[in-house]
ZAZASE-318532 format. One line per field, with one value per residue: residue number from 1; x, y, z of N, C-alpha, C, O in turn. Coordinates in pm, 1 decimal. Each point is the difference from the previous one (the first is absolute). Example, Ala and Ser with C-alpha at 12.3 -4.5 7.8 and 13.67 -1.06 7.14 Angstrom:
2
num [1, 2]
nx [1319.0, -138.6]
ny [-569.0, 106.9]
nz [780.0, -138.5]
cax [-89.0, 82.0]
cay [119.0, 119.0]
caz [0.0, 6.0]
cx [90.0, -77.0]
cy [120.0, 109.0]
cz [0.0, 73.0]
ox [103.6, 50.9]
oy [-1.9, 110.8]
oz [66.5, 16.9]
END
This chain:
212
num [1, 2, 3, 4, 5, 6, 7, 8, 9, 10, 11, 12, 13, 14, 15, 16, 17, 18, 19, 20, 21, 22, 23, 24, 25, 26, 27, 28, 29, 30, 31, 32, 33, 34, 35, 36, 37, 38, 39, 40, 41, 42, 43, 44, 45, 46, 47, 48, 49, 50, 51, 52, 53, 54, 55, 56, 57, 58, 59, 60, 61, 62, 63, 64, 65, 66, 67, 68, 69, 70, 71, 72, 73, 74, 75, 76, 77, 78, 79, 80, 81, 82, 83, 84, 85, 86, 87, 88, 89, 90, 91, 92, 93, 94, 95, 96, 97, 98, 99, 100, 101, 102, 103, 104, 105, 106, 107, 108, 109, 110, 111, 112, 113, 114, 115, 116, 117, 118, 119, 120, 121, 122, 123, 124, 125, 126, 127, 128, 129, 130, 131, 132, 133, 134, 135, 136, 137, 138, 139, 140, 141, 142, 143, 144, 145, 146, 147, 148, 149, 150, 151, 152, 153, 154, 155, 156, 157, 158, 159, 160, 161, 162, 163, 164, 165, 166, 167, 168, 169, 170, 171, 172, 173, 174, 175, 176, 177, 178, 179, 180, 181, 182, 183, 184, 185, 186, 187, 188, 189, 190, 191, 192, 193, 194, 195, 196, 197, 198, 199, 200, 201, 202, 203, 204, 205, 206, 207, 208, 209, 210, 211, 212]
nx [-1594.3, 192.0, 47.0, -58.7, 193.6, -89.8, 216.4, -165.8, 183.0, 62.0, -203.5, 94.0, -200.4, 101.2, -199.4, 100.8, -129.1, 225.0, -37.6, -36.5, 209.6, -32.5, 173.7, 7.8, 107.5, -83.5, -182.1, 29.5, -175.8, -195.4, 12.0, -210.7, 14.7, -173.8, 224.3, -106.4, 203.2, -81.4, 200.8, -29.1, -32.4, 197.4, -95.4, 70.7, -116.2, 82.8, -47.7, -218.7, -131.8, -18.5, -132.5, -221.1, -63.5, -33.2, -199.2, -173.3, 20.1, -188.7, 155.9, -59.1, 129.3, -99.2, -124.9, 14.5, -163.7, 71.1, -208.8, 90.1, -114.4, 163.1, -49.2, 197.4, -105.0, 199.7, 6.2, 147.2, -141.6, -12.2, 2.9, -162.7, 14.1, -170.2, 27.5, -154.7, 19.4, -43.3, 173.6, 38.2, 68.0, 104.8, 15.1, 114.8, 82.5, 121.4, 141.0, -139.1, 84.5, -165.8, -183.4, -5.6, -176.4, -52.7, -164.8, 140.6, -93.3, 148.0, 57.3, -10.2, 80.1, -81.1, 215.3, 112.9, -30.1, -224.3, -90.3, -35.3, -195.2, -152.4, 5.6, -199.0, 134.0, -17.0, 94.7, -214.7, 22.3, -54.9, -144.1, -21.5, -163.8, -56.4, 25.8, 97.1, 29.3, 186.1, -56.7, 180.8, 36.0, 87.8, -71.1, -71.4, -96.5, 83.7, -196.0, 107.1, -135.3, -49.7, 34.6, -211.3, -131.4, -15.0, 85.0, 95.7, 73.3, 103.1, 31.1, 134.4, 125.0, -133.4, 77.9, -224.4, -157.2, -79.5, -148.7, -111.2, -166.9, 173.2, -5.0, 126.2, 45.5, 115.8, 18.5, 50.5, 186.6, -89.1, 30.5, -57.9, 167.1, -88.2, -187.4, 101.4, -27.6, -181.7, 155.4, -10.6, 111.3, 58.5, -148.2, -66.0, -121.8, -120.1, -26.1, -95.8, -39.8, -152.2, -28.1, 38.5, 81.2, 49.3, 112.1, -42.7, 211.6, -33.9, -12.6, 203.0, -125.7, 152.4, 58.3, -110.7, -222.7, 59.9, 141.1, -101.3]
ny [508.4, 98.4, -105.0, -13.2, -38.6, -172.2, 59.8, -135.9, -121.9, -47.2, -76.7, 206.0, -99.6, 142.8, -63.0, 51.3, 129.5, -11.8, -210.9, 59.5, -42.2, -72.2, 67.1, -205.1, 164.0, 40.0, 94.6, 197.5, -140.7, 96.8, 6.6, 17.2, -1.5, 117.2, -7.8, 75.7, 58.2, -36.2, 80.5, -155.3, 216.1, -104.6, 5.0, 211.7, 48.0, -13.0, 219.6, 36.2, -60.6, 158.2, 178.8, -28.7, -17.3, 200.4, 93.8, -73.4, 96.7, 115.4, -160.1, 189.2, -168.3, 199.8, -175.8, 178.9, -129.4, 77.3, -68.1, -55.4, -101.5, -113.0, 50.3, -31.4, -90.6, 105.1, -167.4, 23.8, 25.2, 224.7, -78.1, -91.7, 197.5, -138.4, 216.7, -121.8, 172.4, -8.9, 92.4, -218.1, -53.1, 66.0, -159.4, 161.5, -209.2, 178.5, -69.6, 59.7, 206.6, -150.0, -60.6, 192.3, -60.5, 8.1, -153.2, -166.9, 18.5, 130.2, -158.0, 174.8, -202.4, 135.9, -66.5, 191.9, -73.3, 15.2, 206.1, 93.3, -70.7, 135.2, 151.6, -39.4, -28.0, 224.3, -30.7, 70.9, -175.4, 204.3, -160.5, 189.5, -78.2, 97.8, -202.4, 8.6, -168.7, 94.5, -188.5, 121.8, -182.9, 3.0, -23.7, -211.2, 170.4, 86.1, -98.5, 169.8, -167.0, 216.3, -123.6, 78.0, -136.6, 84.3, 45.7, 184.7, -213.7, 199.7, -181.0, 104.0, -165.9, -45.9, 148.4, -34.5, -124.9, 210.5, -146.8, 183.8, -86.9, 64.2, -140.0, 184.0, -219.6, 184.1, -198.4, 47.5, -63.0, 72.6, -203.3, 80.4, 131.1, 190.9, 45.9, 115.7, 175.5, 96.4, 14.0, 191.2, 26.9, 221.9, -70.1, -41.9, 144.5, -107.9, 173.2, -185.6, 222.0, -146.2, 176.4, -220.5, 129.9, -216.0, 170.5, -219.8, 54.3, -131.3, 219.8, -81.2, 181.2, 73.9, -97.6, 198.4, -38.4, -34.1, -149.4, 7.5]
nz [-1481.5, 61.3, -192.6, 218.3, -108.3, 111.6, 5.5, 72.1, 47.1, -213.1, -54.9, -4.3, 19.5, -141.0, 83.7, -196.2, 131.8, 1.8, 71.5, 215.5, -71.2, 210.3, -126.8, 92.5, 109.2, -206.5, 91.7, -103.2, -5.1, 60.5, -224.6, 78.7, -223.8, 82.1, -26.1, 184.3, -77.8, 206.5, -60.9, 161.4, -45.3, 24.3, -202.3, 27.1, 184.9, -208.6, -34.0, 28.2, -173.8, -160.4, 24.6, -33.1, -214.3, -94.3, 38.0, -124.1, -201.1, 33.0, -17.4, -105.2, -71.8, -30.0, -65.5, -136.1, 84.1, -198.2, 52.0, -199.8, 165.4, -102.2, 215.0, -102.9, 179.2, 9.6, 149.4, -168.2, -171.2, 13.3, 210.8, -125.9, 106.6, -53.4, -56.6, 106.1, -142.5, 219.5, -108.8, -44.6, 208.8, -187.9, 158.9, -106.1, 26.7, 63.6, 161.1, 166.9, -14.7, -30.2, 115.3, -117.3, 122.0, -217.7, 11.1, -47.3, 204.1, -106.4, 147.5, 140.7, 58.2, 160.8, -22.0, -20.8, 208.8, -11.8, -10.3, 202.9, 85.1, -97.3, 164.3, 95.0, 178.0, 9.1, -199.5, 3.0, -138.5, -76.7, 64.7, -119.7, 135.4, -195.9, 92.9, -201.6, 148.3, -81.8, 109.7, 58.2, -124.6, 208.1, -211.5, -23.5, -109.0, 189.5, -51.5, 100.7, 67.9, -38.1, 183.9, 17.6, -121.8, -208.8, 203.0, -81.9, 17.3, -3.9, -128.3, 145.4, 84.5, 175.3, 149.9, -13.3, 102.7, -32.5, 82.7, -66.2, 122.5, -126.4, 175.7, -30.1, 16.6, 52.2, -105.1, 213.5, -110.6, -194.3, 83.5, -202.5, -77.6, 77.3, -116.6, -164.9, 138.5, -93.1, -163.4, -121.9, 194.8, -9.1, 152.6, -213.3, 123.2, -157.5, 140.2, -85.5, 2.1, 78.2, -138.5, -26.7, -165.6, 42.4, -93.3, -27.2, 58.3, -179.9, 46.9, 48.1, 50.5, -147.1, 193.8, 9.7, -6.6, -209.7, 83.2, -203.1]
cax [107.6, 82.9, -29.0, 118.8, -17.6, 126.5, 41.0, 86.8, 13.0, 109.9, -20.9, -126.6, -54.2, -93.6, -75.5, -36.0, -76.6, 19.0, 33.7, 141.5, 43.5, 134.6, 72.8, 141.2, 77.5, 73.1, -64.7, -72.7, 73.2, -58.6, -134.1, -59.2, -80.4, 69.7, 29.9, 91.7, 68.3, 53.9, 55.6, -57.0, 103.2, -16.9, -85.9, -116.5, -98.4, 36.1, 124.4, 5.4, 42.0, 140.8, 79.6, -13.8, 78.9, 141.3, 29.5, -17.6, 79.5, -85.9, 20.0, -97.2, 14.1, -110.1, -33.2, -141.3, -25.2, -135.2, -24.6, -103.9, 62.4, 38.7, 139.8, 43.4, 99.4, 63.6, 120.4, 96.8, -69.5, -67.7, -143.1, -83.7, -123.0, -94.4, -72.5, -111.2, -30.0, -131.8, 1.5, 91.4, 140.9, 98.0, 133.6, 86.2, 137.1, 13.6, 63.7, -95.0, -114.7, 24.9, -89.2, -126.1, -95.6, 33.5, -81.3, 41.5, 95.0, 113.1, 58.7, 98.1, -43.1, 97.2, -27.5, 75.6, 120.3, -5.9, 76.8, 142.3, 48.4, 22.8, 93.4, -73.5, -37.9, -110.8, -122.8, -42.1, -87.0, -144.1, -79.4, -136.3, -105.9, -72.7, 66.7, 86.2, 144.5, 73.3, 119.7, 96.8, 45.7, 96.9, -84.4, -141.9, -34.2, -103.9, -81.6, -40.5, -98.6, 18.6, -123.0, 21.0, 27.0, 118.9, 108.4, 93.3, 141.7, 56.7, 141.8, 12.2, 54.9, -102.0, -113.9, -16.5, -99.6, -120.5, -116.9, -90.5, 23.9, 97.7, 104.1, 125.6, 91.3, 128.3, 46.8, 134.5, 34.5, -67.0, 49.4, -66.1, 95.2, 45.2, -69.9, 64.7, 142.2, 75.8, -8.1, 92.2, -22.1, -131.0, -103.5, -114.2, -128.1, -104.8, -128.3, -114.5, -123.9, -112.8, -73.8, 56.4, 71.8, 144.4, 59.9, 137.5, 60.6, 69.7, 143.0, 34.4, 104.3, 97.5, -40.5, 105.6, -8.0, 54.5, -67.0, -131.7]
cay [-43.6, -105.7, -133.2, -76.2, -145.1, -71.3, -84.5, -79.4, 59.2, 96.8, 103.6, 72.2, 55.5, 109.3, 37.7, 141.5, 56.5, 143.3, 32.8, 2.3, -66.0, 34.8, -124.8, 9.1, 37.4, -109.7, -129.7, -43.9, -101.3, -11.1, 58.9, 7.1, 120.8, 128.2, 38.3, 110.8, -17.4, 125.3, -12.9, 92.9, 45.6, -22.1, -113.0, 36.0, 81.2, 139.6, 48.2, -37.4, -139.7, -9.8, 54.0, -89.2, -120.2, 33.7, 23.2, -120.6, -111.0, -105.0, 17.4, -65.0, 55.1, -57.4, 55.6, -5.5, -69.3, 35.1, -36.9, -98.1, -128.6, -73.9, 16.6, -108.1, 45.4, -100.1, 52.2, -100.0, -128.1, -3.3, -29.8, 120.0, -17.8, 108.4, 52.9, 86.3, 101.9, 64.5, 118.6, -12.5, 29.7, -108.3, 38.8, -97.1, 43.5, 52.2, -98.8, -107.9, 50.7, -14.9, 74.4, 44.9, 67.3, 141.7, 82.3, -15.6, 100.9, -52.5, 93.8, -52.7, 13.1, -39.9, -133.3, -23.7, -82.7, -113.3, 34.3, 1.9, -137.0, -55.6, 83.1, 78.6, 128.1, -1.2, 29.9, -98.4, 54.5, -22.1, 1.8, 24.9, 20.4, -115.9, -55.8, -114.1, 15.7, -126.0, 2.2, -105.9, -79.0, -105.6, -115.9, 36.5, 71.3, -53.6, 106.3, -38.2, 91.0, 42.9, 42.3, 47.4, -116.9, -70.9, 82.4, -75.3, 33.9, -20.5, 23.8, 118.5, -34.9, -66.7, 91.6, 63.4, 106.0, -26.5, 86.2, -3.6, 84.9, -76.0, 68.9, -74.9, 15.7, -61.5, -73.2, -54.9, -102.2, -126.8, -54.4, -124.0, -109.7, -30.0, -118.5, -121.2, 10.3, 62.3, 144.8, 70.6, 143.4, 44.9, -28.3, 89.4, -39.4, 102.4, -47.8, 69.7, -10.4, 68.4, -74.9, 22.1, -108.1, 18.1, -80.2, -40.7, -86.3, -114.7, 23.6, 112.9, 94.0, 28.1, 112.2, 67.0, -35.9, -131.1, -114.1, -25.5]
caz [88.2, -57.7, 52.4, 38.1, 2.4, 8.3, -111.4, 84.0, 132.7, 3.2, -101.2, 11.3, -123.2, 26.2, -119.0, 7.3, -110.5, 15.4, 138.5, 34.6, 123.5, 45.1, 17.7, 35.1, -116.9, -61.1, 21.2, -118.6, -75.5, -133.4, -12.3, -132.5, -13.4, 2.6, 137.7, 22.8, 128.0, 53.2, 133.8, 95.9, 93.2, 143.3, 29.5, 79.5, -70.0, -4.1, 60.4, 141.0, 6.9, -36.3, 110.1, 115.1, -21.0, 12.0, 141.0, 80.2, -51.2, -55.0, -142.5, -86.8, -134.3, -76.7, -130.2, -38.4, -125.9, -44.7, -138.4, -33.3, -24.7, 119.9, 38.4, 89.8, 96.1, 85.6, 63.7, 46.6, 19.8, 130.5, 0.1, -1.9, 77.3, -24.2, 115.9, -39.3, 99.8, -12.1, 84.2, 112.9, -24.5, 0.7, 45.2, -67.4, -23.2, -135.9, -86.6, -27.0, -74.5, -143.5, -89.3, 58.8, -86.8, -11.5, 88.7, 139.1, 46.6, 74.5, 94.6, 94.6, 138.0, 100.6, 52.8, 122.3, -0.3, -91.8, -119.0, 31.0, 15.2, -132.7, -73.2, -98.2, 55.7, 94.3, -71.9, -98.8, -103.4, 12.3, -122.4, 46.3, -97.2, -50.5, -116.1, 28.3, 9.7, -8.5, 83.8, -27.9, 113.9, -26.0, 27.2, 9.6, 123.1, 87.4, 56.9, 135.5, 58.3, 138.2, 66.1, 136.3, 84.4, -45.1, -55.0, -83.7, 2.0, -133.0, -20.4, -85.4, -130.2, -80.8, -18.3, -130.1, -6.9, 79.0, -15.1, 113.8, 117.4, 76.9, 75.7, -2.3, 112.8, -30.3, 117.2, -11.1, 97.9, -27.5, -126.1, -37.7, -3.8, 136.1, 47.9, -51.2, 30.3, -107.7, -5.4, 86.4, 1.7, 44.4, -99.4, 6.2, -56.8, -5.7, 51.9, -58.9, 77.5, -61.4, -101.2, -132.0, -68.1, -11.9, -107.0, 30.9, -100.6, 58.9, -12.8, 84.0, -37.0, 104.1, 83.2, 74.4, 141.1, 30.0, -62.2, 57.0]
cx [77.3, -29.2, 130.5, -33.4, 138.0, 22.9, 104.6, 11.5, 102.8, -9.7, -138.8, -38.4, -102.5, -64.0, -47.7, -75.7, 3.9, 35.5, 151.8, 22.7, 137.0, 72.1, 145.3, 81.2, 80.0, -66.2, -80.6, 84.2, -54.8, -131.4, -49.4, -92.4, 87.0, 18.0, 97.2, 56.8, 60.5, 51.0, -58.6, 105.6, -37.8, -90.5, -122.6, -97.9, 41.8, 129.6, 12.0, 47.7, 147.1, 88.4, -5.2, 87.9, 149.4, 39.5, -2.3, 85.0, -82.9, -1.6, -101.7, 8.5, -103.3, -13.7, -150.9, -9.2, -145.1, -18.5, -116.0, 67.5, 30.8, 148.9, 34.0, 114.9, 55.0, 123.7, 82.5, -65.0, -62.7, -145.5, -77.2, -132.7, -89.7, -73.6, -108.2, -33.0, -135.1, -7.0, 95.4, 143.6, 82.4, 133.7, 96.9, 140.7, 15.3, 56.2, -94.8, -122.1, 31.1, -84.2, -126.6, -89.3, 29.2, -77.6, 37.2, 106.3, 112.6, 58.8, 100.3, -51.3, 108.7, -37.3, 76.4, 114.0, -5.2, 82.3, 149.1, 56.6, 32.0, 103.2, -68.5, -36.9, -121.8, -134.8, -33.9, -98.8, -146.3, -64.3, -145.9, -97.2, -70.1, 65.0, 87.7, 146.8, 61.9, 126.9, 85.1, 35.6, 101.5, -65.1, -144.3, -31.8, -110.9, -73.2, -55.5, -94.9, 33.4, -134.9, 33.7, 36.8, 132.3, 99.9, 101.0, 142.2, 61.4, 150.0, 13.7, 53.0, -99.6, -119.3, 1.4, -89.6, -112.4, -109.0, -83.3, 41.5, 93.2, 98.5, 124.0, 81.9, 127.5, 55.0, 140.1, 19.2, -69.6, 42.7, -71.3, 95.5, 54.2, -59.0, 62.3, 151.5, 84.5, -14.0, 97.0, -29.8, -139.0, -102.0, -123.0, -124.3, -86.5, -127.4, -109.7, -123.3, -109.1, -73.5, 59.8, 69.3, 147.8, 51.9, 145.4, 50.4, 77.1, 150.7, 31.5, 105.8, 101.8, -42.4, 117.2, 7.3, 54.8, -78.2, -132.8, -67.1]
cy [-114.2, -133.1, -75.4, -148.4, -65.9, -83.9, -94.5, 68.9, 112.4, 109.0, 60.0, 54.3, 107.1, 41.2, 144.1, 42.8, 151.6, 42.0, 2.5, -81.0, 55.0, -129.2, 28.5, 25.3, -120.3, -135.8, -48.8, -101.7, -18.7, 76.7, -16.1, 121.2, 124.3, 44.5, 117.6, -14.3, 133.3, -22.5, 108.4, 36.1, -32.4, -113.6, 32.1, 79.1, 146.1, 33.1, -41.4, -144.2, -15.1, 47.9, -91.8, -122.1, 29.1, 18.2, -129.1, -116.6, -115.5, 15.6, -80.3, 66.2, -66.9, 68.6, -7.8, -67.1, 26.0, -42.4, -95.1, -130.5, -68.5, 19.8, -105.7, 49.8, -118.6, 63.2, -114.4, -133.0, -12.4, -41.1, 131.2, -30.9, 120.5, 37.6, 94.6, 95.3, 63.2, 117.4, -7.9, 30.7, -127.4, 58.6, -104.5, 56.7, 40.1, -104.5, -113.1, 45.8, -3.1, 94.4, 40.3, 59.6, 149.7, 89.8, -11.1, 103.5, -66.4, 108.8, -69.8, 21.4, -51.3, -137.0, -29.6, -96.6, -116.6, 27.7, -4.3, -140.9, -63.2, 78.8, 86.5, 138.0, -14.9, 20.5, -113.0, 65.1, -31.8, 7.8, 9.8, 13.7, -128.3, -47.3, -116.1, 40.4, -138.3, 13.5, -123.3, -75.0, -103.2, -131.9, 45.1, 65.8, -73.0, 118.0, -47.6, 104.0, 28.6, 45.2, 48.1, -114.4, -67.8, 97.5, -88.8, 52.3, -36.3, 28.7, 121.3, -32.0, -65.9, 90.7, 61.4, 123.0, -30.3, 99.7, -9.5, 93.8, -73.7, 93.0, -88.3, 30.3, -75.8, -62.3, -54.6, -109.3, -132.4, -47.3, -131.0, -117.5, -34.1, -131.3, -129.7, 11.0, 58.9, 150.8, 63.8, 148.3, 34.9, -20.6, 86.0, -67.4, 124.6, -64.4, 87.6, -26.1, 78.2, -91.2, 29.2, -122.8, 35.6, -95.9, -29.8, -91.5, -113.0, 10.0, 125.4, 87.7, 8.9, 123.3, 55.4, -50.8, -136.1, -108.3, -25.2, -114.5]
cz [-65.7, 68.9, 26.3, -3.4, -1.8, -125.7, 57.3, 135.7, 5.5, -104.8, 19.2, -136.9, 36.3, -131.8, 15.8, -124.8, 12.3, 141.1, 18.9, 126.8, 35.6, 34.8, 36.8, -126.5, -52.5, 10.6, -120.5, -76.0, -141.3, -1.8, -142.6, -4.9, 0.0, 144.2, 2.0, 140.6, 43.5, 141.8, 89.8, 103.6, 142.9, 36.9, 80.8, -82.9, 9.2, 72.4, 145.3, 16.8, -30.1, 115.0, 121.1, -15.5, 11.5, 146.0, 80.5, -46.8, -51.8, -151.2, -81.2, -136.7, -89.4, -135.0, -19.3, -136.1, -38.2, -144.5, -17.0, -40.3, 131.7, 24.7, 104.8, 87.5, 79.6, 61.3, 57.4, 37.6, 138.3, -17.6, 8.6, 67.6, -21.7, 127.7, -51.5, 113.8, -28.9, 96.9, 117.2, -43.1, 6.7, 42.7, -53.4, -12.7, -147.1, -95.6, -38.3, -79.3, -148.9, -84.1, 75.1, -107.8, 1.3, 93.4, 146.8, 35.1, 78.9, 88.4, 88.7, 140.8, 94.1, 56.0, 127.9, -22.0, -95.7, -124.6, 25.3, 9.1, -133.8, -78.4, -103.5, 50.9, 88.3, -68.3, -97.3, -95.7, 29.1, -137.9, 43.2, -115.8, -38.3, -129.3, 41.4, 6.2, -7.8, 83.0, -27.6, 127.1, -46.4, 38.8, 14.4, 134.2, 75.7, 61.8, 133.7, 57.4, 145.8, 54.5, 140.5, 93.2, -35.0, -63.6, -71.9, 19.4, -135.3, 2.8, -93.5, -139.2, -92.2, -29.8, -139.5, 6.3, 98.8, -35.5, 127.1, 111.8, 95.9, 70.7, 1.9, 124.4, -34.0, 126.7, -24.5, 104.1, -18.6, -137.7, -30.2, 10.3, 138.4, 49.0, -50.3, 11.8, -110.3, 7.7, 96.8, -6.9, 47.7, -111.2, 26.0, -56.8, -13.9, 53.2, -59.6, 86.1, -70.6, -95.8, -136.9, -54.9, -9.5, -106.5, 36.6, -110.7, 67.8, -18.5, 78.2, -63.3, 112.3, 76.5, 75.7, 141.3, 34.9, -70.0, 67.1, -74.2]
ox [-60.0, -33.8, 79.2, -104.7, 96.4, -92.8, 119.9, -82.2, 12.7, 92.2, -99.4, 79.2, -89.1, 68.0, -66.3, 30.2, -103.8, 32.1, 76.9, -89.1, 69.9, -52.7, 53.7, -18.4, 70.8, 59.5, -46.7, 117.1, 69.9, -58.2, 78.6, -44.0, 116.7, -98.3, 88.2, -72.9, 62.4, -74.5, -9.9, 57.7, -108.3, 8.1, -84.2, 15.6, -22.3, 73.5, 109.3, 80.9, 68.6, 98.3, 102.2, 65.8, 75.7, 110.2, 80.9, 24.8, 56.6, -74.8, -12.6, -58.0, 5.2, 52.7, -66.8, 72.9, -91.4, 90.3, -87.6, 80.2, -65.1, 82.2, -79.4, 94.6, -71.6, 46.6, -36.4, 41.2, -19.6, -59.3, 45.5, -59.6, 43.7, -42.1, 30.3, -22.5, -33.2, -84.3, 21.0, 25.3, -16.3, 46.6, -15.2, 18.1, -51.1, -43.9, 27.4, -89.9, 90.7, 52.7, -48.2, 48.3, 36.6, 46.3, -52.2, 86.1, -25.1, -3.8, 45.2, -58.6, 81.4, -116.2, -22.9, 59.7, 104.6, 75.7, 76.8, 115.2, 84.6, 38.9, 67.1, -78.9, -41.2, -99.9, 86.6, -50.3, -32.6, 41.9, -48.7, 37.3, -1.9, 13.8, -10.7, 44.3, -63.0, 77.4, -50.5, -2.7, -0.5, 7.4, -24.8, 33.0, -82.9, 62.7, -72.7, 25.5, 36.5, -70.7, 112.1, 76.5, 60.1, -0.1, -5.2, 22.9, -24.1, 44.7, -59.2, -38.0, 22.4, -84.7, 104.9, 37.8, -8.1, 26.5, 19.0, 94.6, -44.9, 41.2, -9.7, 11.3, -4.1, 13.6, 32.0, -79.3, 13.5, 2.4, -1.5, -39.7, 63.4, 64.3, -22.7, 73.6, 121.2, -77.8, 44.2, -64.1, -83.3, 29.4, -18.5, 7.7, 21.8, -38.7, 1.0, -30.5, 27.6, -16.4, 5.9, -10.2, 36.0, -32.2, 78.0, -78.7, 47.2, 66.3, -83.9, 101.5, -31.2, -45.1, 98.4, 107.1, -6.8, -98.8, -6.9, -112.6]
oy [-92.2, -3.4, -23.9, -41.6, 55.1, -61.5, 25.5, 85.7, 67.7, 79.9, -72.0, 68.9, -24.6, 46.0, 33.8, -43.4, 66.0, 116.4, -26.6, -12.6, 55.8, -83.5, 107.0, -67.1, -66.5, -100.3, -113.8, 25.4, -53.3, 27.6, -14.5, 49.2, -5.2, 21.8, 11.4, -33.3, 70.0, -47.1, 116.1, -88.5, 36.3, -49.6, -87.4, 9.3, 64.9, -88.2, -34.0, -29.5, -80.4, -65.7, -23.6, -41.4, -83.5, -37.3, -17.6, -93.1, -102.8, 82.4, -121.2, 106.6, -121.0, 108.9, -86.9, 33.9, -26.0, 14.8, -12.0, -4.3, 26.3, -15.5, -27.3, 62.0, -96.4, 104.3, -57.4, -64.9, -111.0, 20.3, 95.6, -105.2, 113.9, -86.1, 95.8, -43.2, 29.2, 3.3, 99.7, 37.0, -81.7, 98.4, -118.8, 120.5, -68.2, -9.2, -74.1, -80.3, 69.4, 67.0, -74.3, 52.3, 55.8, 109.3, 75.3, 32.6, -88.3, 118.1, -110.3, 104.1, -84.3, -24.2, -103.9, -3.9, -55.3, -85.8, -45.4, -23.2, -89.1, -40.4, 54.3, 69.6, -111.7, 23.0, -77.9, 109.1, -108.7, 78.3, -85.6, 41.9, -96.9, 76.7, -50.5, 93.9, -99.6, 93.9, -105.6, 56.3, -42.5, -41.7, 119.3, -54.5, -69.1, 93.8, -99.2, 120.1, -89.8, 76.8, -17.2, 18.3, -66.8, 17.5, -122.5, 120.9, -108.8, 96.7, -0.8, 66.1, -5.3, -33.8, 40.8, 107.9, -110.0, 108.1, -90.1, 77.8, -59.7, 102.4, -121.8, 115.2, -117.0, 68.5, -44.2, -14.2, -88.8, 78.5, -90.7, -109.2, -103.9, -74.1, -106.5, -78.0, -21.4, 53.4, -63.2, 47.2, -87.5, 25.0, 53.8, -93.6, 100.2, -107.9, 122.0, -114.5, 100.5, -119.2, 115.4, -109.5, 115.3, -118.8, 91.1, -62.0, 16.5, -99.5, 89.7, -49.3, -31.4, 97.0, -69.2, -2.7, -39.0, 28.2, -13.8, -37.3]
oz [-55.3, 118.3, -91.2, 49.7, -53.1, -52.5, -10.7, 32.6, 102.1, -16.2, 9.7, -64.2, 81.3, -91.8, 98.0, -111.1, 4.1, 23.8, -92.4, 84.0, -84.5, 73.6, -28.7, -101.6, 75.6, -39.3, 0.2, -28.4, -86.2, 104.9, -93.5, 104.0, -38.7, 70.8, -85.1, 93.4, -79.7, 85.9, -39.6, 63.1, 46.1, 112.4, 20.4, -121.7, 102.2, 44.5, 45.3, 88.1, 63.0, 34.3, 64.6, 95.4, 49.4, 40.1, 91.1, 76.7, -37.1, -52.8, 17.4, -20.9, -21.8, -22.8, 56.1, -93.3, 78.2, -82.3, 85.7, -93.3, 101.1, -90.2, 90.1, -48.5, 27.2, -45.9, 102.7, 96.2, 49.5, -105.9, 62.7, -23.1, 16.4, 77.2, -71.1, 113.1, -114.9, 89.7, 69.0, -114.6, 90.6, -57.4, 28.7, -17.6, -88.8, -114.6, -94.4, -25.1, -46.0, -88.7, 85.4, -100.4, 103.4, 33.0, 82.1, -81.8, 82.0, -34.6, -30.6, 29.7, -37.8, 33.0, 62.0, -107.5, -33.9, -45.3, -84.7, -36.7, -8.5, -109.6, -87.8, -63.9, 31.4, 68.1, -40.0, 27.1, 47.7, -85.2, 74.0, -109.5, 75.9, -95.3, 111.7, -66.2, 35.5, -18.3, -38.0, 109.5, -115.6, 115.6, 17.1, 105.3, -59.2, 49.1, 5.9, -8.9, 75.8, -65.2, 47.9, 94.7, 84.0, -121.8, 10.2, -0.3, -52.2, 61.6, -108.0, -96.7, -120.9, -82.8, -50.0, -45.6, 54.7, -52.7, 81.6, -13.2, 97.8, -54.5, 14.9, 41.8, -38.1, 101.4, -110.3, 93.0, 84.2, -94.8, 83.2, 40.6, 18.6, 74.4, 57.4, -60.4, -1.5, 79.1, 96.0, -93.8, 23.6, -116.9, 109.2, -79.6, 68.1, -45.1, 16.2, 33.3, -65.4, 26.2, -42.4, 55.3, -23.7, 1.5, 27.3, -71.6, 112.5, -29.5, 8.9, -49.2, 114.9, -60.9, 26.0, 60.5, 116.6, -67.8, 122.1, 32.9]
END
């Protein structure tokens, strides 16, 4: 299995001894040793993944990198966060997925109105299996735990990814900035219930649903 390690906070180093990884197209910044690069059609696993992504609008353009040596990845000086999976599923926005172990499976799942609020459509990317994945964030990501006793409300523009057995409810009419007299237009939140982890960034994307 390829070894993921951080080289600072904005560069991912992946050590390979014949293994392969899947990475965001164009994210390689340097490598040593012998590497082969191949663009993967559609970003999913096989023809079904390609067709699903075209239908849903969840765009994930990736390349396969295979070889012996170390390959370095980065994307627009974004912060990089490592996620270790042991058979569970990572739900992540396609634009925030930098690199995955070659043995992890990628797909698409329906997310409901949360995707629409961000302008990313109604679907999000899934990563399943055992291995490591690297996700991007605007600023250092914060990992928040959700339990049955403590549900979590998240600004859709700050949401990055989640793992675990979580249920999502899309809520409107509540604005974090309302409490300090700022903000305008209809606002939204995502309520997470269950057991799991939610990754958020200390910066907000622009959303279709208004300023949040």
